[in-house]
C-alpha positions, -999 to 999 in steps of 0.1 A, spaced: -854 12 -656 -859 -11 -687 -822 -6 -697 -810 -13 -661 -831 -44 -657 -821 -58 -691 -784 -53 -684 -785 -69 -650 -807 -99 -660 -788 -107 -693 -755 -105 -674 -767 -127 -647 -780 -152 -673 -747 -152 -692 -725 -159 -661 -751 -183 -647 -746 -204 -679 -708 -204 -672 -715 -217 -636 -737 -244 -650 -708 -256 -672 -683 -253 -644 -699 -267 -612 -665 -264 -594 -669 -226 -591 -706 -225 -584 -707 -228 -546 -704 -199 -522 -702 -199 -485 -735 -192 -468 -719 -164 -447 -709 -146 -480 -744 -145 -495 -750 -111 -477 -717 -99 -494 -732 -105 -529 -766 -91 -519 -749 -59 -508 -728 -57 -540 -759 -64 -561 -777 -34 -545 -750 -8 -542 -723 -19 -567 -746 -28 -596 -783 -19 -594 -780 15 -578 -749 24 -598 -765 16 -632 -799 31 -622 -784 63 -609 -763 70 -640 -791 62 -665 -816 82 -645 -792 112 -643 -790 113 -681 -827 107 -685 -836 137 -663 -817 160 -686 -783 163 -669 -758 174 -695 -738 144 -705 -705 163 -698 -717 170 -662 -730 135 -656 -698 119 -669 -675 141 -649 -694 137 -617 -694 99 -623 -656 101 -627 -652 112 -591 -651 74 -587 -612 73 -583 -614 96 -553 -640 74 -537 -621 43 -546 -589 55 -529 -609 64 -498 -628 32 -496 -597 11 -504 -580 27 -474 -610 21 -451 -618 -15 -461 -587 -29 -478 -561 -10 -458 -544 2 -490 -520 30 -485 -529 65 -497 -497 77 -512 -488 111 -526 -485 95 -561 -521 82 -559 -534 116 -549 -516 133 -578 -529 106 -602 -565 110 -589 -564 148 -594 -548 145 -628 -573 118 -640 -604 137 -628 -591 170 -643 -584 151 -676 -618 134 -676 -635 168 -670 -617 183 -701 -623 153 -723 -660 151 -714 -664 188 -723 -674 201 -689 -657 234 -696 -684 241 -723 -711 242 -696 -697 272 -678 -713 304 -690 -739 284 -710 -776 289 -703 -782 252 -698 -797 244 -664 -784 215 -645 -811 196 -625 -800 191 -589 -815 156 -587 -796 145 -618 -763 159 -605 -768 141 -572 -776 108 -590 -745 111 -612 -723 117 -581 -739 87 -564 -731 66 -595 -694 74 -590 -696 63 -554 -716 31 -561 -692 22 -589 -663 25 -564 -682 1 -541 -683 -24 -569 -645 -21 -574 -639 -26 -536 -662 -56 -535 -646 -71 -566 -612 -68 -551 -624 -84 -518 -641 -113 -535 -610 -122 -555 -581 -114 -532 -597 -120 -498 -624 -146 -505 -608 -164 -534 -640 -165 -556 -638 -170 -593 -647 -138 -612 -676 -155 -629 -690 -165 -595 -688 -129 -583 -704 -117 -615 -733 -141 -614 -743 -136 -578 -738 -99 -579 -760 -94 -610 -784 -120 -600 -793 -101 -568 -791 -68 -587 -819 -80 -609 -841 -86 -579 -832 -52 -564 -845 -35 -595 -881 -40 -583 -877 -21 -551 -856 6 -568 -883 10 -595 -910 15 -567 -889 41 -549 -882 60 -581 -919 59 -591 -928 76 -558 -899 100 -555 -890 110 -590 -922 99 -609 -909 109 -643 -920 84 -670 -886 86 -687 -871 73 -655 -897 50 -639 -918 41 -669 -917 4 -675 -930 -14 -706 -915 -44 -723 -933 -44 -757 -902 -32 -775 -898 -29 -812 -871 -53 -827 -846 -24 -832 -848 -14 -795 -844 -50 -785 -812 -53 -806 -798 -21 -790 -806 -34 -756 -788 -67 -763 -758 -49 -776 -758 -27 -745 -761 -57 -723 -731 -76 -738 -708 -49 -751 -716 -24 -723 -721 -47 -693 -710 -84 -697 -676 -76 -713 -665 -45 -693 -678 -57 -659 -664 -92 -665 -630 -79 -675 -629 -55 -645 -637 -84 -622 -608 -104 -637 -584 -75 -634 -593 -68 -598 -578 -102 -589 -544 -87 -598 -547 -49 -594 -553 -30 -562 -587 -12 -560 -572 23 -557 -551 18 -588 -579 2 -607 -601 33 -600 -576 55 -618 -569 31 -647 -606 29 -654 -606 66 -664 -590 55 -697 -627 52 -707 -632 88 -718 -600 86 -739 -614 55 -756 -647 73 -762 -629 102 -777 -608 80 -800 -639 60 -811 -657 92 -818 -630 102 -842 -627 68 -859 -664 59 -861 -684 91 -859 -659 113 -877 -657 138 -848 -629 163 -846 -599 158 -823 -596 191 -804 -565 205 -786 -585 204 -754 -593 167 -759 -556 160 -765 -547 178 -732 -574 159 -713 -563 126 -727 -527 133 -718 -536 140 -682 -556 107 -679 -528 87 -696 -502 103 -674 -522 93 -643 -525 58 -655 -487 56 -662 -480 70 -627 -500 44 -608 -487 16 -631 -451 27 -624 -458 30 -587 -472 -6 -587 -441 -18 -606 -416 -2 -582 -436 -14 -552 -434 -50 -565 -396 -46 -571 -392 -33 -535 -413 -62 -521 -392 -87 -540 -360 -72 -527 -373 -73 -491 -384 -110 -495 -350 -119 -509 -332 -101 -481 -354 -119 -456 -345 -153 -471 -308 -145 -470 -310 -135 -434 -330 -166 -424 -311 -192 -444 -280 -177 -462 -265 -211 -471 -297 -223 -489 -300 -190 -508 -264 -193 -521 
């Protein structure tokens, strides 16, 4: 809970400063406040809290990561329901390929046959994180493409309300889970811990969530959900470069599956754009052939 609160409050403060410097993007319509309150709860506060709690409860990282990476499947479904995005065969293939690749890269296959017990609550929380993260993607797409808000505006209000939601979430977790590693809350941190939290807030929250919000102005939510699974590949590469970990054949196979899924949805988007441009040109020719010539 300390990590979650620190990440939401620092992110809200950072983008709040941007809004102070740019008053033109500060205002939101009163009718949309509930929109940001909803995203603050489900897309941010519950997503971050669920994932961190899953790990804290002892869920193997491979399992927690893989369950969280069910997000592309949720994103495709929610994009169809709320954004009317088409569920194509290409997207289905890309989702299956990306989830399978993420499972291999995260090392899920090592769990089978092992004596490690997987706590049910932790597994449920990790799955919920995948769903809540997809909610954030859908809301981010809506706020940019439908409501025309600046990404910094979406970030500030979403994380501002998320910071307030952390209180009720902490109370619920205190009564339901009760584990100190999850619901314990003290702020007398040693300097080293404070430095790690600050890095986690900026490198792990401000930058990735901010870049995602910017990207969702241009990319469909269902495609963004698949592209986001480039994350385990990045983790694998950084593990080799920084931590000196070995690059295994299984890791290469998993990375290839994820990259293939990303290429597939990118090519689909490119061909769809070309087809749309052709249709628009044909419509212009039919409506006013002399002007087009």
